[in-house]
Each structure stands twice: as structure tokens, then as C-alpha cells.
C-alpha positions as CSV (number, residue, x, y, z in Angstrom):
1,M,-65.5,52.0,46.3
2,E,-67.7,48.9,46.6
3,E,-65.0,46.9,44.9
4,R,-62.3,48.1,47.4
5,S,-64.5,47.3,50.4
6,R,-64.6,43.6,49.4
7,L,-60.8,43.2,49.1
8,R,-58.8,41.7,52.0
9,P,-55.1,42.2,52.4
10,G,-52.7,39.3,52.0
11,T,-52.8,36.1,49.9
12,P,-56.4,34.7,49.6
13,R,-56.6,31.4,51.3
14,R,-59.1,28.5,51.4
15,E,-60.3,27.0,54.7
16,D,-57.7,24.3,54.4
17,G,-54.9,26.9,54.1
18,S,-54.2,26.5,50.4
19,I,-54.1,29.5,48.1
20,A,-57.4,30.4,46.6
21,F,-56.1,31.4,43.1
22,E,-59.7,32.1,41.9
23,N,-59.7,35.1,44.3
24,D,-56.2,36.2,43.5
25,F,-55.4,39.1,41.2
26,F,-54.2,36.9,38.3
27,K,-56.9,34.2,38.9
28,C,-54.3,31.4,38.5
29,P,-50.8,30.5,39.8
30,S,-48.3,33.1,38.5
31,Y,-44.6,33.6,38.9
32,L,-43.1,37.0,38.4
33,T,-39.4,37.6,37.9
34,V,-36.8,40.3,37.4
35,S,-34.8,38.1,35.0
36,G,-34.5,40.8,32.3
37,Q,-32.9,43.1,34.8
38,L,-30.5,40.4,36.0
39,Q,-29.5,39.7,32.4
40,L,-28.9,43.4,31.8
41,E,-26.7,43.7,34.9
42,T,-24.5,40.9,33.6
43,S,-24.3,42.4,30.1
44,A,-23.5,45.8,31.5
45,C,-20.4,44.4,33.2
46,G,-19.0,43.3,29.8
47,L,-20.5,46.0,27.5
48,T,-20.8,49.0,29.9
49,D,-24.1,50.6,28.7
50,V,-27.0,48.4,27.8
51,Y,-30.8,48.6,27.7
52,T,-33.8,46.5,27.0
53,F,-37.4,47.4,26.0
54,G,-40.1,44.9,26.8
55,P,-42.9,43.8,29.1
56,T,-42.5,44.5,32.8
57,F,-44.5,42.8,35.5
58,R,-45.4,44.2,38.8
59,A,-47.1,42.5,41.8
60,E,-47.6,45.4,44.2
61,N,-50.5,45.2,46.6
62,S,-53.5,46.9,45.0
63,H,-57.0,47.8,46.0
64,T,-58.4,47.6,42.5
65,S,-58.7,45.1,39.7
66,R,-57.5,47.8,37.3
67,H,-54.1,47.9,38.8
68,L,-51.4,47.9,36.2
69,A,-49.7,44.5,36.4
70,E,-48.0,44.5,33.0
71,F,-46.6,47.3,30.9
72,W,-43.8,48.0,28.5
73,M,-40.7,49.8,29.8
74,V,-37.2,50.9,28.8
75,E,-34.7,49.6,31.3
76,A,-31.1,50.7,31.2
77,E,-28.0,49.5,33.0
78,M,-24.7,51.4,33.1
79,A,-21.7,49.7,34.6
80,F,-19.1,51.8,36.5
81,A,-21.4,54.9,36.5
82,N,-22.1,57.2,39.4
83,L,-25.2,59.2,40.3
84,Q,-24.1,62.1,38.2
85,D,-23.7,59.8,35.2
86,D,-27.2,58.4,35.8
87,M,-28.7,61.9,36.0
88,N,-27.0,63.1,32.9
89,R,-28.1,60.0,30.9
90,A,-31.7,60.3,32.1
91,E,-31.8,64.0,31.2
92,S,-30.3,63.4,27.8
93,Y,-32.9,60.6,27.1
94,V,-35.9,62.7,28.2
95,Q,-34.7,65.6,26.1
96,Y,-34.1,63.4,23.1
97,L,-37.6,62.0,23.4
98,C,-39.1,65.4,23.6
99,R,-37.2,66.6,20.5
100,W,-38.2,63.3,18.6
101,L,-41.9,63.9,19.4
102,L,-41.7,67.5,18.2
103,E,-40.0,66.4,14.9
104,H,-41.9,63.2,14.2
105,C,-45.3,63.6,15.8
106,R,-46.1,67.3,15.3
107,E,-49.5,66.6,13.9
108,E,-50.6,64.5,16.8
109,I,-49.3,66.9,19.3
110,E,-51.1,69.8,17.6
111,F,-54.3,67.7,17.9
112,M,-53.6,67.3,21.6
113,V,-53.1,71.1,21.9
114,K,-56.5,71.8,20.4
115,G,-58.6,69.6,22.6
116,H,-56.6,68.6,25.7
117,D,-53.4,70.4,26.6
118,E,-52.8,73.9,25.2
119,A,-49.3,74.1,26.5
120,A,-48.0,70.7,25.3
121,I,-45.8,72.1,22.5
122,E,-44.3,74.8,24.6
123,R,-43.6,72.3,27.4
124,L,-41.9,69.8,25.1
125,E,-39.8,72.6,23.6
126,L,-38.8,73.8,27.1
127,V,-37.9,70.4,28.4
128,S,-35.9,69.5,25.3
129,S,-33.8,72.7,25.5
130,T,-33.4,73.5,29.2
131,P,-30.9,71.8,31.6
132,F,-32.7,70.0,34.4
133,E,-32.3,71.4,37.9
134,R,-30.4,69.1,40.3
135,I,-31.6,69.2,43.9
136,R,-29.6,67.7,46.7
137,T,-31.5,65.2,48.8
138,Q,-31.0,67.4,51.9
139,R,-33.0,70.2,50.2
140,L,-35.9,67.9,49.4
141,W,-36.8,67.5,53.1
142,R,-37.6,71.2,53.3
143,Y,-40.5,70.9,50.8
């Protein structure tokens, strides 16, 4: 809480108006880009379905120094796809990952069941074998 109280919104500035990088999140000049996504969009136009797996950078406003600024992510692009295609692909991917975990990481999951999450195996089995419910946007506003 003390750390949050010292933070000020916006870009930290010196008295002369220049950026005070020493007070910034990265502590030095930094340049974030979405170039991987741009490359994928171009590739998707020629190859239809493409993906990349690599580091992703975010620069959202944060009130903590522990904010996640870099992480690894799978990013997919599908050309000429509609929302239904996107949902089907996402569902297939999540179900595949759950099945893969059950087949290849059973020992680790059983360890988790013992000490952390008793329902982990049942939940993975359920997600991997049950069609996802599709909810129209209009229904979401009722919840």
C-alpha cells in the first residue's frame, strides 16, 4: 500500500519538462511495439492460419512495480475468418491443451491435486470433453 501511495499518474517529468526515466517503470528509455502482430497479419493474408509464440510486452498503467511487463504468449491470426471460426479455434485449442496436460503431465497434475487443487484432474477432463457454451453479447448484460 505504501508503494502505491508514492506513485503519480502519467509520465514522470523533471522540473525542466524532460522525462525522468529514473522514476519510470523501466528505469530507462524503452520502445514497445506490436511488430510481431503486424507480421502475423501480413502472413495470414498469404497463408491463412498462422501463429507465433514469443515474448509479449505490455505498457499498461500500473500501480505496482510487480506489474507484468513481459510474458510469453501464443498469438494467432486467421485470415478470412468470422467470429464463429475464432470461437471454434479457441475452443479446440483449449481442449487440446487440457488433453495434452492429462496425457503428458499426469504426475505433476496429481501432485497439484494432493496439495493445492483437488478438482484439477476432473476439471481438465471436463473442459477437454465438453463443448463450450456460447453466450450472445445481449445476454451478458443481464449478469
